[in-house]
Every structure is written in structure tokens, then in C-alpha cells.
N, C-alpha and C positions, 0 to 999 in steps of 0.2 A: 289232531290227522285228519287233514278233510274227507269228511261226510261223501263229495264226488267222488273219493276215493276208492269207499268199500262195493264188495259184490258180494252178491246170495247164489250157493252151488246146492243142487242139492246130490248128494252122491248117487251110487249103486245099491246100496242101501237105504233109499229114500232121506239120509240123513242131511238137514238144510244146515248149510257151514256160511258164516258170515266173517270175508276177511278183506283187509286192508291187502290191495296192490297197486302196483306203478312199476311198466316195462323201465328195461335200462336204454342209458345209455350206451349207441357202439362202442360195444370191449372191458363192457362194463359185467361183473357176475351178478343174478340174480343171492338175497339173501331169507333166509324163512326164519320169521320169530316169531320161538314158542311161548307162551306164558304157561305159570303151572298156575297153581291155589295159592290166594284163592283170588285170580285178577280179570283181565280181558286181555283184548291186542291191545286198547291204548294207554295196557304200563308198560307200551314200548316208544310210545307218541314220543321223546325227549331221540332215543337213536334213530327211527324213523325221520325224522327230521334232519340228524346230523345228515347219515349216507344214505336219503333221497337226495338233496339236497347236492352230494359229489357225485353222482351218478347211476344210484348201483338202483340195482331194481329190488322190487320191493315186495316180501308177504308174506299179510299178518295177518291169520285168522281169528274169530273169537274159537278156544276150545271149548270141545261136547261140552257140552251143559254151563255154559257163560257165553254171555254177553246175549248176541244176536246169535246164536248159534242154535240150535232142536238142544232139550233137557230134555232124555227119555230117563225113563223111570228105571227100566231093566237096567241092575249093572252088568249085565253080560257087555249090552253096548258099548260098554267104555275099555272092554279089552283094549289090550299093548296090540297084537294086532289090528287090530279092525279099523284101531286109530292113525298106525302106517298108512293100511289101506285108504283112508279116507284122507291124510295128506298126499298123498302118490294122483291120488284123481284131482284132488286141487292141483297139481303143479300139471297134470296129464291139462287141464283145463287151461290152462296160463299160457300153456308150451313151454312147458322149462323142464329140460330134462337131469342140469342142474344146476341144484342149490348149496349153499352152506349154511349151515342151520347155524342157529344162534336159541339157545334156549336158558330159561332161571323153574327154576321151583322153593319152593319153603326146603 
């Protein structure tokens, strides 16, 4: 994954997310790849190359606590409702109103 496609974004709760993004070609949807434990956005590098080469939009964040994203020590910061709101803010920042979400975890 080309490092020049990575961005950093600070959410309204002051959490910095590091994520990979590439815009879609005309008419193609955007894919949101979400990694699980214990991984980073790089775990999607094969899928990113495949789908980006086909013209799909791509957003692949390092999830909270991983990679280049902040790593809060307060466990309450990792509540699902907060993590979901963070993803919505990233999508809003990228002006993406609709995604196809793909995820994995142990």
C-alpha cells in the first residue's frame, strides 16, 4: 500500500486515526475494510491492490489501538458506539455517504 495514500484525521473526541484512502472511479462504490485483532490496515494490502486497480474507492483505517492510530489507555474509549461514531466521522471527512463494509477478526 502506497504510503502517500495514508491520511490522519482527528475525530470530535480528539482521537487521531491513521487510514489509507483512494477515491473511486466514476460509478464504482467505496469499500471500507476494517481489520480485527491483532492487525493493522496493512493486513488488507492484497485486497486493496486488487480492488483499487479495479477502480473501487478504498478506506482502510488502523483501528483504535493499532498501527498509526491513537492508543488510549482508558478502556471506555473502545466502546462499540464510540468506534462506530469514529468511522462515520472518517467517512464524512472523505465525503462518502455509502460504503460496502468488509471486516475480519479472530
